[in-house]
C-alpha positions in Angstrom: 74.9 -157.0 193.1 75.5 -152.9 192.7 71.9 -152.1 193.5 72.8 -154.4 196.9 75.9 -153.3 198.4 74.0 -149.6 198.1 70.9 -150.4 199.8 73.5 -152.4 202.4 75.0 -148.9 203.0 71.8 -147.0 203.4 70.6 -149.8 206.0 73.6 -150.1 207.5 73.6 -146.6 208.4 70.0 -146.1 209.6 70.6 -148.7 211.4 74.2 -146.8 213.1 72.0 -144.2 213.3 69.0 -145.4 215.6 70.5 -147.9 217.5 73.2 -145.3 218.8 70.4 -142.2 219.0 68.1 -144.7 221.2 71.0 -145.7 223.4 72.0 -142.2 224.3 68.2 -141.0 224.9 67.8 -144.6 227.0 70.8 -144.4 229.2 72.8 -141.3 228.9 75.4 -139.3 226.0 78.2 -141.4 227.4 76.5 -144.6 225.7 76.9 -143.2 222.2 80.1 -144.4 222.5 78.7 -147.7 221.8 77.4 -146.3 218.8 81.4 -146.4 217.7 80.8 -150.1 217.7 78.4 -150.8 215.8 79.8 -148.1 213.2 82.9 -150.2 213.3 81.3 -153.3 212.9 79.1 -152.0 209.3 82.5 -150.9 208.1 84.1 -153.8 208.8 81.7 -155.2 206.8 81.3 -152.6 204.2 85.4 -153.6 203.9 84.5 -157.9 203.7 82.2 -157.1 201.2 84.2 -155.0 198.7 87.2 -157.3 198.9 85.4 -159.9 198.3 83.2 -157.9 195.6 86.7 -157.0 194.0 87.6 -160.4 193.4 84.7 -161.1 191.6 84.8 -158.5 188.6 88.3 -159.8 187.4 87.3 -159.8 184.3 85.5 -156.2 184.0 85.8 -153.0 182.4 88.6 -150.2 184.7 85.7 -147.9 184.9 83.1 -151.1 186.4 85.5 -151.5 188.7 86.2 -147.7 189.9 83.1 -147.4 189.7 82.6 -150.2 192.5 85.1 -148.6 194.7 83.2 -145.1 195.0 80.2 -147.0 196.0 82.2 -149.0 198.5 83.8 -145.5 199.4 80.0 -143.8 199.6 79.0 -146.7 201.6 82.0 -145.7 204.3 81.0 -142.2 204.5 77.4 -142.9 205.2 78.1 -144.6 207.8 79.8 -142.8 209.1 77.8 -139.5 208.9 75.2 -141.0 210.4 77.0 -141.2 213.4 77.6 -137.9 213.6 74.0 -137.2 212.5 73.0 -139.1 215.7 75.1 -137.1 218.2 73.7 -133.7 216.5 70.0 -135.1 216.7 70.5 -136.3 220.5 71.4 -132.1 221.0 68.7 -131.5 219.2 66.3 -133.2 221.3 67.5 -132.9 224.4 67.6 -128.9 224.1 63.8 -129.2 222.6 63.0 -131.1 226.0 65.3 -128.5 228.3 63.3 -126.0 226.7 59.6 -127.8 226.7 60.2 -128.1 230.5 61.3 -124.5 230.5 58.7 -123.0 229.1 55.8 -125.4 229.3 
């Protein structure tokens, strides 16, 4: 189950990154705010899974509960950092296009 949770966090991060970046490249920088909706959606899914998972491991050791809690927190950080990275990549791509167009 924990492997599935880690995979879900990584997939959510990639989806946040790709969708935000492509929306911004296609429609403009202000549409990057739509990426916040993706990010918040994946964070809510992560919180829901965390509450369900923590309820199922009632008889587990405290170490296992602490490890599971840290994994869910890691997923949140992955998703949030993916959004920030998409903003940085957008800026880098725009600068690259600007340099290529100015200096062919």
